[in-house]
N, C-alpha and C positions, 0 to 999 in steps of 0.2 A: 503494499499500499505506498509504503513512504517513496520507494523509488517511483511507482506511477504518478504521486503528487511532484516528486522534484521534476520531473520530465515535464508533465504539464504545466508546470511554473515558469520551467526555463522556455520553453516554447513560448507562453503569453509573454513573456519578459522582453524575447529576441525580435517578435512581431506582434503586436496586441490586437492591430485591425484585421491583420489574417487569421489572426486565433478566435476572434471574435466572428469571423465572417462562416465558420462551421456552429457556433452555436450564439447564444446572447450573452449580453453584459448582465442581464437579470438573471437567467440560469446557472453562469459560472460564479456569478455574488452569492448566490443561495448555496451553492454546492462548497462552498469557501466556509461560510459562515455555519453551516449545518457540521463540518468538517471541525471548526473550530470549539463546537457544543459538545463535542462526541468525546467522553471521559475516557475511551479506547487511546484513541491517536496521543502519542509523545509529545511533550512538550518542544522539542526541537522539531518537529513537523508542524507542529500549530506556530513557530515563529517564521517557516518557511510560508505558511498560507498567509500571513500578513503581508509578505513582499509587495504583492500584486496591489493590495488596497493602500499602503503605503505608497507605493511608486505611481500610481493609475488611480487615483480617487474618484477625478472627474470622468474618467472613462467607464468605471464600474458605478457611478454612482450620477446617473444624468442630471437628476434633477434634486431639487432640496428634499422631495418627500422621501424619496430612494435615500439620501443623503441621512436625514432625521432617524428612521428606520434602521438604519444600519449602525449609527452610533448609539441608539438604544442595545441592539443586539452585544454590540462590542463591551457597553459599560456593563453588560450581563454577565457576561464572559469574564470579565475582569472582576466583577464583585466574587466570582464561584471560584476565582484563581488561588491558591492557597498562596501566603505570604513569600514561600522558599524559592518561589518560581521567579525571581525578580528579574532575569533577563526575559522571560516571555511576558510580563508585569508593564516592561521599559516599552517593549515593543507596541504593545496594545496601547498606550498613551501615545505613542506616535501616529500610529494608524487612526486613532481618534482625532488627534489635532487635525490632520489631512483630509481628512472627510469634512470635518466639519469648518473647514475654512475654502475648501475648493468647491464645496456644494452652496455656499452664502449661509449656511444655518448660524453661524456666529453672530453675522452683520445684521440678521433680523431676529439673535436673540430667543431663539427658539427654545423650547422644554429642553430639550437635549442639551444644548450648548450650556445652559445654566446649569442643568446637572452636573456636566462635565467639568465647567469652571469652578463650581464647589467642589469638587472630587480634586482637581488639581490643587484648589488654594488649602484644602485638609492634607491632601500628600507634602506639602510643601512646609507646612509648620509642624508635620508628626515628629516628635521627639523619640518617640517608643523605639529608636532603634540605635539611642547614644551608646546603649551596653550591650548591644545585640552581636553576632558574629559579622556584621556588616552587609547582610543578604540585602538590607533596604536600602542601604546607602545610596545605591544607583537609582533605586525608583525615585527618591526625593530630587535627586539633582534632573532627572527626566523629567519630573513635573515642573522644576523650574526653566529648564529648556523649552517645556511646550507653553509655558506662561510665557516666557518672553516670544516666542515665535507669534501668539495669538495677539500680542501686546503691539508686534511690530505689524502684522498684518491689519490689526482693528485699533489705531490709535486711542488712547483715554478710554481702552475697556477697565484696566485697572487702576484708575486714578486714584479711586477711594480708598486704594490699599497700600497708599507709598509707604504711610505710618509703619504698615505690619512689615514690609519689608525691610524696613531700615533698622526695625527692630529684631527681624531674625540675623539681618547681617550682622549685627553688632554682638548679638548674643550667641552665635553660631559659632562651631571651630573651624580649625583651619580645611577642613576637608569639604565644606559645603561654600565657604566664604566665595568663592569665584563667581559660581551659579547664582547666588543672593547678590552679589556687587552688580554682576551684567544685567538681571533683572530690575534691580533696585536703579539703576541708573536710566537706564531706557523708559522705564515709568517715569521716573521725573523728568526726562526730558521731555516728552510725549505731554505731560500736565502743565509744565511752564508754557509748551509753544499754545496749547490749549486756551490758554489763560491770555497769551497775546492776541487771541482771535476774538475775544470777549471784549465788547467795548466797556470801559470805565473801570476793569478789573485793575487791582493793583497789590501793595502790600498784604490787606487783608486777606484778600483771596487766597493769594498764596500761602500765608500761615495757616488758612484753614486745609489747604492741599495736604501741606507739610504736616499739619497735625491731625488729619484723618477725620476732619469735621463736616466731609464731603458725604458722608452715608445717608444721611438725611434726602438730600435730593439726589440720590441716586436711583430709587425706586421711581420717582417723576421722568427721569432724563432715559429709564433705559428704552422708551420707545423710538427716540430721538437723539440721545447722546452721541451713539456712531454715527449719526447720519450728517453730523458737522464736518466731518472731512471724508469726502466723497472719493479720494485718491489718495492711498496712503504715500505713494510716490512722492508725494511734495514733502514728506517727512526725511526723505531718504539722506537728505544734508541741506541743511539751512545758512552754512558759512560757506560753500563752494560758490564762489564769484563775486559780486561787489557786497562789499559789508553795506551798503545803503540799503539793502534789499531783506535784509535781515529785522524780522519781528520784533519788537520791542515790547516790555513788560516796566513800566512806570511804576517803580515802588518807592522812589525816593532813596534815603541812604539807608534807611531801617531795614537790614535783609539780615537780622542775624541769624536767625534760623535757618535761611539757605546756605548762608556761609558756613554755619556748624557742619550741615550734612556734607556739604562739598569737603570740606577740610577733612572731614572724619573719611569719606570715598578716598580722598587723596592720600591721606597717609596710610593706607592698608592697601594702597595698590600696587606695591612694591611685591607682596607675596603671591600675586596673580601672574600667570604666565604673558609672555610678552605679547602675544597676540589680544589676549583678553585685554593687559593694560591699554593695546593701542584702542581699543575700542569703547574702554570707559573713557580713556582722557578725551575721545573725539566727542562722545556725547556731552561731557563735562565742559568743553569749550565751546559747545553749542550752547547749553546752558548761560552761563556766563558770557557769551555774545547778547544772547535775548534779554538779558536781566543788570541793566548798566549799573545798578544799585551794589552790584557787586564788582570789585575792581578785578583785572587780570592778573594782578600781583599775587593773587591766590595760589598760581600757578608757579612761583617763583621758587618755592621751596623744591621743587620735582626737576627743575631746569639742570641743577646741577648732574642729577643722574641722567637724564636724557640727553645732554649735549654730550656724555661720555660714552652711549648706547654703543654697542656693535650690532642690535637689532635693525631690520631694516624697516620694520614695521613702526616700530617705536621712533627711527629718525623722520620715516613720514610724517608720523602725528607731532612732532618736532615742528617740523615745516610748514604744518597746517595751522598748529598755534600760530608763528610768526605770520602767516599770512591773514589771519586773524586780527590779531592783536600788536602787530609791528612794533614798535617803539614803547609801547605802551607795558610793554614784558620783557622785550629784548635790547638791551644797551646795544651802543655801536662795537664792543668789546664782543660782546655774543655773535653778532652778525660777523664779522671779521673772521673768529672760530668757525661757526658752521659752514662758512664759504670755505677755509682752508681744510676742512674736513672732509666735505665733500671732494675736493680736488686728490687729497691724499689716497680716501676711500675710493674713487674711480679708477685707481692702476694699483690698488693693492693685489700683489701676485698669490694672495691664497683665496681672493675673493672669486665666485663664479663670474664669466662674461654676462649674463642677462644682470646680475649684481650690480655691477659696474657700470653697466648701461644706464641702470636706473639711476644713479649718483650723476651720469653726465646730462640726465635726463632735467635731472633735478639745478642744476647749474644753471641750465638755457632757462628754467621757470621757476630761478631761485624769487622768495618774496621779501622785496627791500624794506628799508623800515621808511624809508623817503624814496620810492618809487618814482622812475622821469615818467614813466605812460601808466596807464591802465589795461594795457592790452589783455591781460588775463590769460588767455590760452597762448599766445604767441610766442615765440621763441626772441630773447633779448637777453642782452650780457646785462649782470650785474654790475653796479660802478666799481665796486670792489674788486673785480677780476681782472687786473693787470695784465699785461702780456709776459711779466718777470713772474708772475705766479702761476699762469697757464701754459709756461714755457715747459713743464714736465710732462704735459700732456700731448706733446707732438708726434705724430703717427709716426711708426716705424713699419717695416715689410714683415717685421714679427709679430705684428698683431693680427688677429684674427678679423674678419672681412667686418663684420659688425664693429667691434671696436676701432678699427681702423676709420671707416667711414662717421662714425659719432665723433673721433678726435678733429678729424679733418675740418668737417662742420662748425667744430667750436673754435678751433683755431682760425677759420676762415673768417666767424664773426667778429673775434678780437682783433684780428689784422685790419679789417675792413672798417672797425671802429677805431683803431690809432691812426688809418690816413698812410701816407706815407713815409712817416716817420720809423715804421717798423720794415723797413724794405727788405733786411735779410732776412726777416722770419717768412715773408711772401717767396722768396730765393729758397729757402728750404723747403716750402709745401709744394712748389713747383719742382724742385728735384726729384721730392717725394714722389711727385706722379710721374715723373721720369723714368724714376729707379722701376715704379710696376709697369710701365710701357714696356722697357727692356725686360723684362720677367716674362710679359705676354709675348714677345716678339721672340724669345728664347723657347717658346713652346710651352707656357704655363697652363694650367687646367682651366676647368671651366669657369671655378669660383674665384679663380684671377682675373680672369677676363671680364666676368661681371662688374667687381670690384674696382676694376681700372676705370670701364667707362660710366660707374657712378660717380667714383670721384672725380673725373675730367668734368662730370657734368655740376656737380658740387662746387668746383674751382670756378667753374665759368660761371655760374649763377652770380657768384661776389665779384670776380674781377673780370668779366669780361670787356669791361672799357679799358683795361689797361694792355694796349697794343703788343707791347714786347712779352706778354705772356701768350695773349689769346693766338696771335700769329704764329708762336711758336709750336704751340700746340697743331695747328693747321698743318705746318709741315713735317712734325713727328707724327701725326695722326696719317699722312698721304703715305711716308716713307712705312708705317705699317702695314697699311694697304698694300703695298706693292710687293710685300713678302708673303703677308697671309690675307689674299683676297676671300677666304671664307669669314672675314670678320666685316663682310659688307651691311648685313642685317644689323649689329650693333651698330656700325657707322650711321645706317639711317637713321636708325632708332634716336641715336644721341641728336642728329640735326632735327629729327621731327621735334623733341623733347625740348630742345634747344630754341626752337622758333617759337615754341609755345609759352614756353616760359620769357623768354626775352623777346617781346614782339618789337622792342625798340632797337633791336642788335640786329647787324647783317653779318654776324660771326656764321651761320647755318649756312646760307647762302656762298659766303666765301669759301667754306670748307667744301660744298660741294663743286663750286668750280673748279677749285685745286684739285680734287679727285676726277672730275670729268678730264682735266687737262693731263691726268697722270695715266688714266684708261686709254685714253684715243693716243696718247704718245707711246705705247707700248708697241714692240716689234711685232709683225705678223708669225713670225717664228716663234715666239714665246707664248702665243696664244694656243690654250689647250682646250678639250671637251670638258676640262674639271673647273678651269678659273673664267670661261667664258661666260658662264651663265650668272656669276657673281656679278662680272664688269658689266653684261646687261640689266641685271637688276639697280646697279646703284646709275646706269645710265638714265634707266627710266625713272629713277628717283630726280634725278637734274632737271629731267624734261617738264617736272612739274613745275620750277623756277621761272616764272615770267621775264625775271632779270637775267636769268643766263642764256647767254647765246649756243644755238644748237648748230652751227654747221659743223662744228669737229664732229660732234655725233653721228651726223649723218655720214660724214667723210669714213668713219670709223665703220660705221654699219656696211656700207659699200664697199670697203676693202675687205670685209669678211666674208661677205656673202657672194661676190660676184667673180672670184675666181673659179676655171674651171675644175680646178682640183679641191676646190674648198669643202673641207668634210663638214661644213655645218649644212648644206645644201644634199650633200651625197648621203649622208648618214640617214636623213628625214628625222632627226629626234624630235617627238612633237615637244617634249618641255622646253626644249632649246629655240625651236621655232617659236613656240607662246613667247617666250621671254623677248625674241627679237618684234615680234607683235605687240609686245606692251608698250615698247619703246615707241613705236610707229603711233599707237593709238593716244599716247601722251602728246605726241608732237603735233597729232593731227587738230589738238585745241589747245596748244601755244599761242601766245599772243601774235608773235611772228612769223606766224603760218606763211604769208604772203611771200616770203623770203625762202621759204624752204620748199615750196610746192615742188619744182622741178627734180630738188633732189630725191625727196620723200617719193615722188610718186614711180621713180627709176626704181628705188630698193623695192616697192610693193609691186611691181612689176616683174622683177626680177623672182619675187620670193612665188608670185601666182603662176610662175610659168616652168621653174627649175626646181622648186621643194619638192623633196620626197613625198612627205606625209598628206595627204589628201587635203586634210581639215585645214592645215595651215594654207596651203593653196587657194582654198573657199574664201577664206579669211584675208586672205593679203587682196584676193580679186574684189571682195567687197568692199575692204578700204580704199581700194587704188578707185574705184566707181565712186565711191560717196567723195573722196579726195577731188575727182575732176569735173563731179558734176553739182556737188552743194556750194552755198556761199560760206563763207566762214561763220556766220552767225547760226545758219542752219545745221553745220555739222557739229558745231560745237552743244548747239541745243540738242541733236540727235544722239550723240556719244556720251552726255553729261548722265553720270549715275546718280539714280534715284537717292534720297537720304533717306534714313532710317528709322522709324518712329517704333518704340515699342520692341526693336527686333525685328520688326516685317519690312518687307519691300515697299517702297513708294515710288510707282512709276510718275516720271514727269513727262508734260506733253511736249510732244517735238512739233519742231519749227518746220518739218519738213512737209511741203504740200506734193511732193510726187505720188503720193500714194495714200490713199486712207488709212491702213491699217498701221500706222506708224508706231504706234504702243506695241503692237504686238509683234512688230521686228524688233524692237528693240529688246522686248521679251524673249524673242528666239535667239538672238546675237550675246545676250548676258550669260552668264553662268552663274546660276543662284545658288546661295548657302543655306543647307538645310539647319534647322532648330536643333536637331537630335541625330545620334549617329542611326544611318538608314540600316546597316549591317556590320559585321564584324568577322575577324579571324578567329575561328576557333581549332584550337591544336587536333590533330587527327592521332590517337594513341595508338600505338601496335599491338599487335595481341603478344604478350608476353610468354603466353603456352606455344603459340606456333613459333616464336622465336627459340625458344628452348629445344622445342622437337626439331627445327631444323639444325641446330647447331649439334644435337647429340647423333643426328643421322650423317653431317657430316664428318665426325669423328668416327662413327662407324665403317664408312665409306673410304676413309684413307688408304691411298696405296701403301702395303705394307713394305713391298718392295722398295718404295722409292726412299731410301736412306739419305741421311745427311752426310753429304761429299765434304763438307768444309772442316777443317780442323778446328780445335779447340779455340787455336787463339788466333783464327781468323774468322770464325763466326761473327763478330761485332763488326770487323772491316766489311764485309759482305752485308751487312745491315747496312751500315753507312752509306754504301754503294745505291742500295737501295732504297734508300730515302732521296736520293737525288735523282731518281726516276721520276718521269711524270705521271708514273700511273698512282704514284703516292697522292692520299687524296688531301686537298689544299681546302677544300670546302665542306662544310655540313650542309644537310640539306634537310627541311623540316617542313612536315606537311600541314595544312592547314584548308578546314573546308570555311567557304564565303556562306554565311547564312544571315539572313534576316533578322534583326533584333524583335525583340517584343513590343515595340512601339509601332501599333496598327495604322497603316494611311493604304489606302488603296490605289493611291496615283502611283506608287514605290513598290506595287506587287511585280512589275515586268519590268526588268532593268536591262539596258543593251550596253555595249562597248564601255564597259569598265576598266578604267586604268588605274591602277594601284599604286599609289608613290609612297616611300619608305624614307625616315628621315633617322640617323643614327644621332643619340644623345652624348655619345661620346668616340674616341678613335680606336678603340678595340677590334673594330670590324675595320673592312672597306666599303666604299659607298655601294648601295644596291640599285640594281636597275630595276626599271617600272614593271610593271607585271600587267600583261591585259588580259581579261577576261570575257567573253563573248558577250555573255548571259547571264541573268539571275532571276530565275522565277521562284514565287514562295510557294508554289504547289508541285513544282519539281524535284529532284535531287538536289543538293548542295553542291556545285564544283569545288573540285581540290586544287589549292593553291600550293605550288611546290615554292618554299622560300630557300635561296642559296647563299649562304652567309659565308663569308670568305675571312676567318679571322687575322687579325693581328697578332692579338694577346687572347688564348681563350677564356675572358673571361666573362662572367655574366653580364647582360647588357638589356636596355629598353630603347624599342625601336616607334617612332610615330607614324602612325599610318594615318594617309588620306586617301581620298578617290574621285576622280569625276567620271560620271556617267551622264548616261540619258534615258529617262524614262518613255512609258508609252504614248506620252503628249509630244514628245518631241522636243522638250527643254532640258536644257544640259544643268547638271547640280556637280556642286562641290560638296563633300561631307567627312568629318572628321572621324578617322575610326578608334575605338579603343586602343589605348598602347597595347603593344606586343612584348612580354617578357622572356624573355631565352634565357634559361636556367643555365647553372655551370655545366649540370650531368647531360646536356643537351649537346654538347661538345665532346663526346667520348665515342672515340672510333676502335675497332679493331685493330691489333699491332698488323702495321703494314709491311708483314715479312713477305720472302719471295714464295710464290705459289708451291715450290718443290719444296718446302723446308716440313720435313715431320716434326710433332710435337716433342721430341728429343732435343731438335735443333733451337726449338724456342724457348725450352728451358734453360737451355746453354747458355743464349743470349739474355734472359731475364736474370741470371746469375750476374753474367759480364755486364749488365748494366747496373744492376745492384751493387757491386762493388766499384763501380765508377761513381756512382751518385750518392755513395757513403765517403768518397774523399770529400778533402777541405778544398772545393774549387768554388769557382764566385759565385754561381747560381743554385748549385745543387743543395739539398736540403734534406734531412730525414726526420721523423718523428713516430710517436706512438698515441693511438688512438685506444682505450680500453672500455669496454663497458659491459656490463650484465646480460649474456642471451643463454637461453636453453639452446642444447643441441639442435633440437630439430626447428627452432628458430632460426638458428645460424645457419641451416642447411637450405632452409627456405628461403634466408635473404639472399645468400650466393647463388640459388639457382633463377629467383627471379630478376634480380638486378645486375650481377656479375658475371653469368654463364657466359654471354658471348665474348667475355673478354679474358676469362679461364684458359692459363699456360699448362698449370698441372694438371695432370691425372683425375679423373673427377672420382675414381674409386678411394683416393687416398685423403681422405675427411681429416687427418691429421693437421694437415696444412694446406691451404689454397692459396696459390699465387696468380694472381690477379694483375693484367698489363693494360693501362689505359693510353691511347694516343690520342693526343690532342693535337690537331694542325694548328699552327704550319710544323711546329716541329718539336711540341713538349710530350714528357711522359711523366706517367704517373705509376710507381709500382706498390704492391699490396702484397706482404704476407699475413694471411688471414689464420690466427691457429687459437684451438681453446684451451685455455687453462686451468688451473684450480679454482682460481680465485674469478677469472674473470676470460672474455675473449679478447686478444691482443689483435690489433690491427697495425703492423710495423709499417711504415711508408716511407719510401724513398722517390724522390722528384728531382728531374734536371730544372726547374723552375721554381723557387723558391716562394713567388708569389702566389702559385695555388694552394698553400698549405693552407690560409684562411675559408676558402672556397670550400675547399675538399672537407675540412673538418665540418663545416655547416651541413654539405650533403650528408656525410656519414650520422651526425646527429640527427638529421629528419630521418634517415630511414629505420635508426633504430628507436625512434619514441614512435614511429607508426606500428611497431609491435604493440599487442594489446599487452603482452606479459612482460613487458622490457621494465627492467628495473632501472634505478638512478645510473644515470651516464657521467663519465668524465671523461675529461681530456688532457692528458699531459704531453706538452710539445717541448722539442727541445733542436732547434734547429741551427744547423752549424754554415 
């Protein structure tokens, strides 16, 4: 029974809506309540049954009536539960709180909510557990936490009990002090806020609240008291923002009762946990902000402890105190000390990166005693932050990406504030960016590339007006592009973002012009099918700038496509031809089109006549017709793309009068973007039993008369010669099915001319060619796509996939497919030994390779992986996963020898043997970088066994 309920509850919590589709919320809730009342069920199972009610009360109790009945049932279960089952009683209180809050029963003060409130107050005052064995302690703490949650959701609910909670806090032991202090401070804050909303309220009303004299009026306010604050979110904070908006309670100087309560809370705050201290100080800060009769100096005794704290939450609360009271509480020396402490903490080597970034953010939003502006959330430098003080935060290449960018932003603000006097500091920041550029130029990874371009953008945002730096960056970026054309998307994005952010600057246009000059001056002999698409994408972006002359672009295009031996036209590559057409399309709407007509027409005509791809020919012919037929105004109107509103395509009326259905023509000529993925690639798993049977048959059918003719000392040399043979596999082939997604749209049931495009996310594999699929019909079997990957390094990778296709309406569409994850084990291939070799020769080779990999060479490594496995599980694992790579005799189960070949030239050798305490996987490889992936793979295999025990991995690389 317990297992069945555990499975049902787990299913419900994972997908509640799907679970309730097979039943109803009313039925499931009734089953839960019936089981909770059953005395035969254990209390551990009952705790499990309460979790759906605690986590999804609104779903199981859709109405106030159902919530009221459920609350009464749960209180009945609580009354019948023996006190010794404190854990279950605590969960009952939490479930009751969730149900009453989420069903609005508490806001209407229903009978069940009043009974539950009385129960919580009774439990919070229950001192019968003082001399017990402690089983009731958690119940009392939970009751206080439930009261605190109710007060937070319904401010003013417990206002008449302020004196009660104050007394309980003062007479209580250390064990419950934190719960009482949190509850007391919250109720006090809400009570003071409610008094600020009452006209004419003052010292007498405040004294009545603190003295507990509001009980008479409580009965009369039951129907309306909780409706005074319709949205409790307004009480989330009353001090964040301008202090002029804080509500005020005018009490005069006579507030000794409130000062006494606040002093008592502050004096005892040191025994709370840091988080509880921070919450308490925050609420008391709000109380003092709302009651001018209490001077902020009441916090002065706490400042010495707060200024020296190492806890982030307490330092944050200190800054909130400073924001609220400024020089009324903090002296100039305090202000300087806090700022210096933030500077030191933001570079402390023992702190985590998120913590140090928090301190950096605190510097940029530092609340000053004499603020220059009231920007609130805007980043601005405090007056006391001098260049000398900030000099310790200069970024270095050893910082992580987030820290480096945060420090660069801060130092840019510092030197921008100082002006030209700090020229050396600016020189250092510029040199730092150049050092990042050199790292990118020398083959830096994806993270350093992203960091570099973000750093350039930050630097330009502040110092674009300084030509000595901005012009130097243009020169350096152009040099970087010459050596790494793959960075074209990053450069285009940098130009776009700079143009949007710095509308008054021409830096982006100057960069694009210089890149255009670099591209058009490249000798034709240096152009390849690898770098040409990047050049064309860059030129297409340059063509968007009306101020950039385009004659050099047209000359470049003409020189690329017109030679008879041009690989561009002969290959007929559709993506490359589309890149050329993209440049031409941008030029068709360029302001200087009148001076570009003749060379542009020559290019379009040549593409229409000589390009091998029919689609490119058709588009080039259409553009040529439009160019030679329409005026510039009509041409621009026809080719203008529609604006997007709400993610949907909006057609623009064409100015062409050549045909009536011009909008339909524009739609047919446009490649539309799908909102969701239409289809996906699903890996086709091979049948492991079939592979095992084929491998065993191959062992039985080996030619026994074919002996190994190589001597022992020549086996390794013969294998090395075999590796240089073209028959050795350099690619891995993965099979995928192209299948429709669950999203149903009848217009995509029949798809034609599907062109799949793949983009690498790293440099572990060679670029993939596009794959064409003739058609995909929802009612027909899915076609199989063979994805051939050529590894540079056999590491796991992720491929971005997209596709262009045509549906049955004749429209062209572009869709983004889900990413394809290539696992480490998918690169495994059998040993590429000569076909004439018997198993004896392969074993000999295995030993020779093992001895070689065990030597102290540069990239070789050995390691040991241990795990607990039964003998039957070990045999099953080898047969299911390692049999195609097994070198040793299958009948020798004392030790299995396995060898993986990973293209292009890597090997992994395994000696698997069962020992007394565990199964040992001795590993040797000629590529030590494979060890982490192999370890994760083996751990995955072992953990998949149902009776596998704890697994550990002891690695020792040489």
